[in-house]
C-alpha positions in Angstrom: 76.4 111.9 133.7 75.1 109.2 135.0 76.8 105.5 134.9 73.8 103.8 132.5 74.9 106.5 129.8 78.6 106.0 130.6 78.3 102.3 130.0 76.1 102.8 127.0 78.7 105.3 125.4 81.9 102.7 126.0 79.7 100.0 124.7 79.4 102.0 121.4 82.7 103.4 121.0 84.7 101.7 118.1 81.0 101.9 116.2 80.8 105.4 116.7 84.3 105.7 115.5 84.0 103.6 112.6 81.1 105.5 111.3 82.6 109.0 112.0 86.3 107.8 109.8 83.9 106.3 107.1 82.4 109.5 106.7 85.7 111.0 106.5 87.0 108.5 104.0 83.7 109.7 102.0 84.6 113.2 102.4 88.1 112.9 101.4 87.4 110.6 98.2 85.5 113.2 96.9 87.8 116.2 97.5 90.7 114.0 96.2 88.5 113.3 93.2 87.8 117.2 93.0 91.6 118.1 93.3 92.4 115.5 90.4 89.6 116.9 88.1 90.9 120.6 88.6 91.1 123.0 85.7 93.7 125.4 86.7 96.5 122.8 87.5 98.9 125.7 89.3 96.7 125.8 92.1 96.7 122.3 93.8 95.8 123.5 97.2 97.2 122.3 100.6 95.3 119.2 101.9 96.8 115.9 101.5 93.8 114.0 100.6 95.3 111.0 99.5 96.9 110.8 102.7 94.0 111.6 104.6 91.8 109.0 102.7 94.4 106.1 103.4 94.7 106.7 106.8 91.0 107.1 107.5 90.4 103.9 106.1 93.0 102.5 108.2 91.0 103.8 111.1 87.6 102.6 109.7 88.8 98.8 109.2 90.4 98.8 112.8 87.4 100.1 114.4 85.1 98.1 112.6 86.9 95.2 113.9 87.2 96.1 117.1 83.4 96.9 117.3 82.6 93.4 115.8 85.2 91.9 118.4 83.7 93.7 121.4 80.2 92.7 120.4 
């Protein structure tokens, strides 16, 4: 890996992490909404979608703040 590619990746790490965790927020929010609207109330599932959503929002906000600070 060239030094230019490595430096370019390091400059955008927090931005990429923020975008990836924002995508995770979107996916987990949709999954949590589907879980709450299920018709068979006995089939809950094992994924804690609400907790995943909360932690991924936290990661998104912190990574975005660090990306803005680093710019």
